[in-house]
C-alpha positions in Angstrom: 3.2 44.1 -49.8 -0.3 45.7 -49.4 -1.8 42.2 -49.3 0.5 41.2 -46.4 -0.3 44.3 -44.5 -4.0 43.7 -45.0 -3.7 40.0 -43.7 -1.7 41.1 -40.7 -4.3 43.7 -39.8 -7.1 41.2 -40.0 -5.3 38.6 -37.9 -4.2 41.0 -35.2 -7.6 41.3 -33.5 -8.3 37.6 -34.0 -5.0 36.6 -32.4 -5.7 38.9 -29.4 -9.1 37.4 -29.0 -7.7 33.8 -29.1 -5.0 34.7 -26.6 -7.6 36.1 -24.2 -9.7 32.9 -24.6 -6.7 30.7 -23.9 -5.8 32.7 -20.7 -9.4 32.4 -19.5 -9.4 28.6 -20.3 -6.1 28.3 -18.5 -7.5 29.9 -15.4 -10.6 27.7 -15.5 -8.4 24.6 -15.7 -6.2 25.8 -12.9 -9.2 26.5 -10.7 -10.7 23.1 -11.4 -7.3 21.4 -10.7 -6.9 23.2 -7.4 -10.5 22.6 -6.2 -10.2 18.9 -7.2 -6.9 18.6 -5.4 -8.3 20.0 -2.2 -11.2 17.4 -2.4 -9.0 14.4 -3.5 -6.3 14.7 -0.9 -8.6 14.4 2.2 -10.6 11.6 0.6 -7.4 9.7 -0.3 -5.9 10.2 3.2 -9.1 8.9 4.8 -9.3 5.9 2.5 -5.6 5.1 3.2 -6.0 5.5 6.9 -9.3 3.6 7.3 -9.6 1.0 4.6 -6.4 0.2 2.7 -2.9 1.3 1.8 -0.1 0.4 -0.6 3.1 -1.3 0.7 6.3 -2.5 -0.8 7.4 -6.1 -0.2 11.2 -6.2 0.1 13.6 -9.0 0.8 13.5 -12.8 0.3 11.2 -13.8 3.2 8.1 -14.2 1.1 9.7 -15.8 -2.0 8.6 -17.3 -4.3 5.1 -15.7 -3.9 6.5 -12.1 -3.6 9.8 -11.0 -5.2 10.3 -14.2 -7.1 13.4 -12.9 -8.9 14.9 -11.3 -5.8 17.4 -8.6 -6.4 16.5 -4.9 -6.5 12.9 -5.3 -7.6 10.1 -5.1 -5.0 6.5 -6.2 -5.3 3.7 -3.8 -4.4 0.6 -4.9 -2.5 -2.6 -3.3 -1.4 -3.2 -4.0 2.3 -6.8 -4.2 3.5 -7.1 -2.5 7.0 -10.8 -3.1 7.2 -10.5 -7.0 7.5 -8.2 -6.7 10.4 -10.4 -4.3 12.3 -13.2 -6.7 12.0 -11.1 -9.8 12.8 -11.8 -11.3 9.4 -8.3 -12.7 8.8 -8.1 -16.3 7.7 -5.3 -18.9 7.3 -3.4 -18.2 4.2 -4.0 -14.4 4.2 -1.0 -12.2 3.9 -0.6 -9.7 6.8 1.7 -6.8 7.6 2.7 -6.3 11.2 5.0 -3.9 13.1 8.4 -5.6 13.4 9.1 -6.7 17.0 12.9 -5.9 16.4 12.4 -2.5 14.8 9.1 -0.7 15.5 9.7 1.7 12.7 9.5 -1.2 10.2 6.6 -3.4 9.0 7.0 -7.0 7.9 4.8 -8.9 5.6 4.0 -12.6 6.3 1.4 -15.3 5.8 -1.1 -16.3 8.5 -0.5 -20.0 9.4 -2.7 -20.3 12.5 -5.4 -18.4 14.3 -6.2 -18.1 18.0 -6.8 -21.5 19.6 -4.9 -23.4 16.8 -2.0 -25.8 17.7 1.0 -25.1 15.5 4.1 -27.2 14.8 6.9 -24.6 14.9 10.1 -24.4 12.9 12.5 -23.7 15.7 10.5 -21.7 18.3 10.9 -22.4 22.0 8.6 -25.5 21.9 7.9 -27.8 19.0 4.2 -27.3 19.4 2.5 -24.0 20.4 -1.2 -23.1 21.1 -1.9 -19.7 19.6 -3.3 -17.5 22.4 -6.5 -15.5 22.2 -6.0 -12.2 20.4 -3.0 -13.6 18.5 -2.2 -15.4 15.2 0.8 -17.3 14.0 2.6 -15.9 10.9 5.5 -17.3 8.8 7.4 -16.2 5.7 7.1 -18.4 2.6 10.9 -18.7 2.4 11.6 -20.7 5.6 15.0 -20.0 7.1 15.1 -16.5 5.5 12.3 -14.9 7.5 11.8 -13.0 10.7 8.4 -14.5 11.8 6.5 -16.2 14.6 9.2 -18.9 14.7 11.5 -16.1 15.9 9.3 -13.9 18.1 6.1 -16.0 18.9 2.5 -15.3 18.1 1.6 -11.9 16.6 -1.2 -9.7 18.0 -4.2 -8.4 16.1 -3.4 -4.8 17.1 -0.1 -4.6 15.3 -1.3 -5.8 11.9 -2.9 -4.9 8.6 -4.3 -7.5 6.2 -3.9 -8.1 2.5 -6.1 -10.6 0.6 
C-alpha cells in the first residue's frame, strides 16, 4: 500500500507536466492549421478562378471516352482555363461551355473544328458549315445523345473552358 502511494505521488507531477505540454502542443497545431487555412483558401480560389477547375462529367453524351459504364457514376476532369484565355484550343481538345439551353449549366464536348474550318454537320441547318471567326464547332462523342453544335451551331470562345 505504501509503495502504491509512493508511485502515485511520483507520477502526479509528471502527469500534470505532460498534460500541460499536450495542451501547448494542441494550441500550436491549432494555430498552424488556422494560419495555413487562411493562406490556402485564397491561393486555391485564385488558382481555380484563373488557371483550372474541377468538373464532373455526367450523362451519356461523351461516352465511351467519359462515363463508359454510364449509370450513376460520373467522371471528374480538370479543366484548363488558361488555354482558352490564350486561344490555344486545338481540334480534339475537350471543352466546357455554358449550355445555350440552360445558362446555369455547363456542358462538356470535343472540339471538332476551329474558326475558318468547313464542317460536315450531323443534322444542323446546312449539311456543311464554315465556322465563323471567334467560334469553334463542338460535338459529343456519343452522336445522337448529345446537345452540341449540331443542335445550336458554333460555340463562342467567351463561353468556354478547356481540358486537355
